[in-house]
C-alpha positions, 0 to 999 in steps of 0.5 A, a space after each residue: 513447549 516453546 514455538 521452536 519445539 512446536 515447529 520441530 514436531 510439526 509436519 510439513 503443512 503446519 510449517 508451511 502455514 507458519 512460514 506463510 503467516 510469517 512472510 505475510 506479517 513481515 510484508 504487511 509491516 514493511 508496507 505499513 512502515 514504508 507507506 506511513 513515511 511515504 504518505 506523511 512526506 507526500 502530504 507535506 511536500 504537496 502542500 509545500 509545492 502548492 504554496 511555493 508555486 503560487 507565491 512564485 513571481 514567474 514560471 521559471 521561479 515556480 518550477 525551480 521552487 517545485 523541484 526543490 521541494 518535490 525531492 522524490 519527483 512524486 508530483 512532477 508528472 503534473 508539472 510536466 503535463 502542462 509543458 509537455 509538447 504535443 506529439 503524433 496524433 495528439 497534436 491534431 486534438 484541440 489544445 484544451 483536450 490535449 492538456 486535459 489528457 496529459 493532466 489525467 495521465 499525470 494524475 494516474 501516474 502519481 496515484 499509482 505511486 501513492 497506491 503502492 502496497 494497498 492491494 497487498 495490505 487488503 489481500 493479507 487482511 482478507 486471507 490471513 485469518 483463513 490461512 491461520 484457520 487452515 493451520 488450526 484445522 490441519 493441526 487438530 487433525 494431525 494431533 488427533 491422528 497421532 493420538 489415535 495411533 498412540 491409543 491414549 485419549 486422556 485429556 492431558 494428551 489432547 489439550 496440548 496439541 489442540 491448544 498448539 493448533 489453535 495458536 494458528 488462528 490467533 497468529 492469523 488474526 495477529 497478522 490480519 488485524 494490523 493490515 486491515 487497520 493500516 489499509 483503512 487509515 491509509 485509505 483516508 490519507 490517500 483520499 485527502 491526497 487525492 482531493 489535493 491532487 485534483 485541486 492542483 490539477 484543476 488549478 494548473 489547467 486553469 493557469 495553462 489555459 490563461 497563459 501560454 507557458 514556456 516548454 522546458 
């Protein structure tokens, strides 16, 4: 019996569980592919931004190099943090504290973009096995109920529907395992990026304090 036939003969709960697992799988693989590209590109652009920034002859050249490399403006909040003029109550705070606050906010903005999808991967990895188990339990219950109504208890009558129900458990694991592996691998890459970002923020703060930078 193929998957299409099994779904056709299943009840609403089994179909809903199957569709939910399919949605979770598609979502996780979309996040995996997109974030793999995003993190790879971000690491390359961040390292290039740092290298070109410190090789520049002046601030205007450094900014133009940064803009040329950071094509998605992923790290622009850090660059803007050291040139953004103080406004409102923040203008009454010491200049060094203003700079620290703006850099902290810039870091948070960059991290928020880089962390996109991590929560979804963690949720799918944690819940997909239980969703599959729910489908298995319900499938077995449904199969045994149908057998009881039919009044036939031969092994060949039980093996097929129970086996089909157990497929749900395998499906749940097939959805969860890639999500968990991707979450852990991307977490390591995010940690590396975070270290580079903190180092860059520290260097920018030191540069801004050592020299008065023009506002754009």
